C-alpha positions as CSV (number, residue, x, y, z in Angstrom):
1,X,0.3,0.4,0.2
2,X,0.9,3.6,-0.6
3,X,-0.2,6.9,0.3
4,X,-0.1,9.6,-2.4
5,X,-0.6,13.2,-1.8
6,X,-3.0,15.2,-3.6
7,X,-4.6,18.3,-4.3
8,X,-8.3,18.9,-3.9
9,X,-8.4,20.0,-7.1
10,X,-6.4,17.4,-8.5
11,X,-8.6,14.6,-6.7
12,X,-11.5,16.3,-8.2
13,X,-9.7,15.9,-11.5
14,X,-8.3,12.3,-11.4
15,X,-11.9,10.9,-10.0
16,X,-13.5,12.8,-13.1
17,X,-12.2,10.8,-15.5
18,X,-12.0,7.5,-13.6
19,X,-15.8,7.6,-13.0
20,X,-16.2,8.9,-16.6
21,X,-14.2,5.7,-18.2
22,X,-15.3,3.1,-15.5
23,X,-19.5,4.6,-16.9
24,X,-18.3,4.0,-20.4
25,X,-17.9,0.7,-19.7
26,X,-20.9,-0.1,-17.9
27,X,-24.2,-1.5,-19.1
28,X,-26.3,0.6,-17.1
29,X,-26.2,3.8,-15.2
30,X,-22.6,4.0,-12.9
31,X,-24.3,3.8,-8.9
32,X,-21.3,5.5,-7.1
33,X,-21.3,5.6,-3.1
34,X,-19.5,8.9,-1.7
35,X,-18.8,7.4,1.7
36,X,-17.8,9.2,4.9
37,X,-18.5,10.8,8.2
38,X,-20.5,14.4,8.1
39,X,-16.9,15.6,9.3
40,X,-15.5,14.7,6.4
41,X,-18.0,16.3,4.4
42,X,-18.5,13.6,1.0
43,X,-21.6,15.7,0.1
44,X,-18.8,18.2,-0.7
45,X,-17.1,16.3,-2.3
46,X,-19.9,14.4,-4.6
47,X,-21.2,18.2,-5.5
48,X,-17.5,19.1,-6.8
49,X,-18.0,15.9,-9.1
50,X,-20.8,16.6,-10.9
51,X,-19.8,19.7,-13.3
52,X,-16.6,18.6,-14.2
53,X,-18.6,15.0,-15.6
54,X,-21.2,16.9,-17.4
55,X,-18.1,19.2,-19.2
56,X,-16.8,16.3,-20.0
57,X,-19.5,15.0,-21.7
58,X,-21.2,13.2,-18.8
59,X,-24.7,12.8,-17.6
60,X,-24.2,13.4,-13.3
61,X,-27.0,13.6,-10.5
62,X,-25.8,14.1,-6.8
63,X,-28.6,12.5,-4.3
64,X,-27.7,12.6,-0.4
65,X,-28.6,10.0,1.4
66,X,-29.6,12.1,4.3
67,X,-32.7,13.2,2.5
68,X,-33.6,8.9,2.7
69,X,-34.0,8.8,6.2
70,X,-36.2,6.8,8.5
71,X,-39.0,8.9,10.4
72,X,-38.1,10.6,13.5
73,X,-40.6,8.2,15.2
74,X,-38.4,5.4,13.8
75,X,-35.3,7.5,14.2
76,X,-35.6,8.6,17.9
77,X,-37.4,5.3,19.4
78,X,-34.3,4.7,21.4
79,X,-33.4,8.3,22.1
80,X,-32.5,11.2,20.0
81,X,-28.1,10.8,20.5
82,X,-28.3,6.7,20.9
83,X,-25.1,5.6,18.5
84,X,-26.7,2.2,17.8
85,X,-29.6,3.4,16.5
86,X,-27.9,6.1,14.5
87,X,-25.6,3.3,13.1
88,X,-28.1,0.6,12.9
89,X,-31.2,2.5,11.2
90,X,-31.3,5.9,11.0
91,X,-31.0,5.8,6.8
92,X,-33.9,3.9,4.8
93,X,-31.4,1.6,3.2
94,X,-34.7,-0.7,1.1
95,X,-36.2,3.0,0.4
96,X,-32.9,4.4,-1.1
97,X,-32.7,0.8,-3.2
98,X,-35.8,0.8,-4.4
99,X,-36.3,4.1,-5.4
100,X,-32.6,4.5,-6.8
101,X,-29.9,2.0,-6.8
102,X,-32.3,-0.8,-8.8
103,X,-34.2,1.8,-10.9
104,X,-30.5,2.8,-11.5
105,X,-28.8,-0.5,-12.1
106,X,-29.2,-3.3,-14.9
107,X,-32.7,-4.3,-15.8
108,X,-33.7,-1.0,-13.8
109,X,-36.0,1.5,-15.5
110,X,-33.8,4.4,-15.2
111,X,-37.1,6.3,-13.2
112,X,-35.0,7.6,-9.6
113,X,-36.9,9.8,-6.9
114,X,-34.0,12.4,-5.6
115,X,-35.6,12.5,-2.5
116,X,-38.1,10.3,0.2
117,X,-38.0,12.1,3.3
118,X,-37.9,15.6,4.5
119,X,-36.9,15.2,8.0
120,X,-37.2,19.1,8.6
121,X,-40.7,18.6,8.0
122,X,-40.7,14.8,8.8
123,X,-42.9,13.5,6.0
124,X,-42.3,12.2,2.8
125,X,-40.8,14.5,0.9
126,X,-43.1,14.7,-2.1
127,X,-40.1,15.0,-4.6
128,X,-41.1,14.4,-8.3
129,X,-39.3,11.6,-10.1
130,X,-36.6,12.1,-12.4
131,X,-35.7,9.7,-15.5
132,X,-32.0,9.4,-15.8
133,X,-30.2,10.6,-19.0
134,X,-28.4,7.4,-20.5
135,X,-25.3,6.4,-18.8
136,X,-25.5,8.7,-16.1
137,X,-22.9,9.0,-13.2
138,X,-25.8,8.7,-10.3
139,X,-23.6,10.3,-7.0
140,X,-24.6,9.0,-3.5
141,X,-23.0,10.7,-0.3
142,X,-23.5,10.4,2.9
143,X,-22.5,8.5,6.4
144,X,-22.5,4.6,6.6
145,X,-23.5,3.9,3.2
146,X,-20.6,0.7,2.7
147,X,-20.7,-2.9,4.2
148,X,-25.0,-3.2,4.1
149,X,-25.1,-5.0,0.5
150,X,-26.3,-1.6,-1.2
151,X,-25.8,-1.8,-4.9
152,X,-23.0,0.5,-5.9
153,X,-21.4,0.2,-8.8
154,X,-18.0,2.2,-7.7
155,X,-17.5,2.9,-3.8
156,X,-15.3,6.5,-2.7
157,X,-14.8,6.2,1.0
158,X,-13.0,9.5,2.5
159,X,-11.6,8.1,5.4
160,X,-10.4,10.4,9.0
161,X,-8.1,8.9,11.8
162,X,-10.1,8.8,15.1
163,X,-8.3,11.9,16.4
164,X,-9.2,14.2,13.4
165,X,-12.9,12.6,13.3
166,X,-13.1,13.7,16.6
167,X,-11.4,17.0,16.6
168,X,-13.8,17.8,13.4
169,X,-17.0,16.7,14.3
170,X,-19.5,19.3,15.5
171,X,-19.7,19.2,19.6
172,X,-23.5,18.7,19.2
173,X,-22.8,15.9,16.9
174,X,-19.8,13.4,19.0
175,X,-22.8,11.1,20.7
176,X,-22.1,9.7,16.9
177,X,-18.5,9.3,17.2
178,X,-19.2,5.6,18.6
179,X,-21.4,4.7,15.9
180,X,-18.2,5.6,13.5
181,X,-16.0,3.4,15.2
182,X,-18.3,0.6,15.3
183,X,-17.9,1.1,11.5
184,X,-14.5,1.4,11.3
185,X,-13.8,-1.9,13.1
186,X,-17.2,-4.0,12.1
187,X,-17.0,-2.7,8.1
188,X,-13.5,-1.6,7.5
189,X,-14.5,0.1,4.5
190,X,-10.8,1.0,4.3
191,X,-10.1,-2.2,3.5
192,X,-12.1,-2.9,0.3
193,X,-13.3,0.6,-1.2
194,X,-12.7,1.1,-4.6
195,X,-10.7,4.2,-3.9
196,X,-9.7,5.4,-0.5
197,X,-9.1,8.8,0.1
198,X,-7.3,10.2,3.1
199,X,-9.4,13.2,4.4
200,X,-7.8,14.0,7.9
201,X,-7.0,17.7,6.6
202,X,-9.2,18.6,3.5
203,X,-6.7,20.7,2.3
204,X,-4.2,18.1,1.8
205,X,-6.2,15.0,0.9
206,X,-4.1,11.7,-0.2
207,X,-5.0,8.8,-2.1
208,X,-4.6,5.2,-0.9
209,X,-3.2,3.1,-3.4
210,X,-3.7,-0.8,-2.3
211,X,-1.5,-3.6,-3.6
212,X,-4.3,-5.4,-5.6
213,X,-5.4,-4.0,-8.8
214,X,-9.0,-3.8,-7.6
215,X,-8.1,-0.4,-6.4
216,X,-9.8,2.3,-9.1
217,X,-7.1,4.6,-9.2
218,X,-4.1,1.8,-8.9
């Protein structure tokens, strides 16, 4: 394994190139997970990829896993700050798969729902379905996305060391830290994600290259 420092702009450029190449080989749409704790800001990276992909002639759509949460009555059944509940059941993975990942996959309709739940109003978002253009790169960003069997074609994991995670997590959200410790221990996304980005310092990320040939950026 080797670690290669890279600038944020170069990271976006390399990911754009590789995702475009992967999409060209894909028989359906390319379903990409951009996984990371909120402190790593996976939404920001996914957002940054959309315009370069489109500029290169590749349709792209970014959806946030935070728009596919379960109702508050389910999320907060064991309290509003229960890390095990956050880890095990905040995201409606069945809904994300049913409304987004399966329709975007091989044999799917290509018709996806961009959001399922409005957490502010605690009701269905009432979003309209969207028909994906042929060969769309579908970016789904959020936390704890890997290891649960969701059908992604490419997985990107933003890795934070425990110290950086604690330091960069908002004080009001530090109750989630045990959930991310479980994720690192039980799922170990950095051991199998196609792309692993060390993101302790957002100004100076680094790409991790494994010895195996499965590393998208290897």
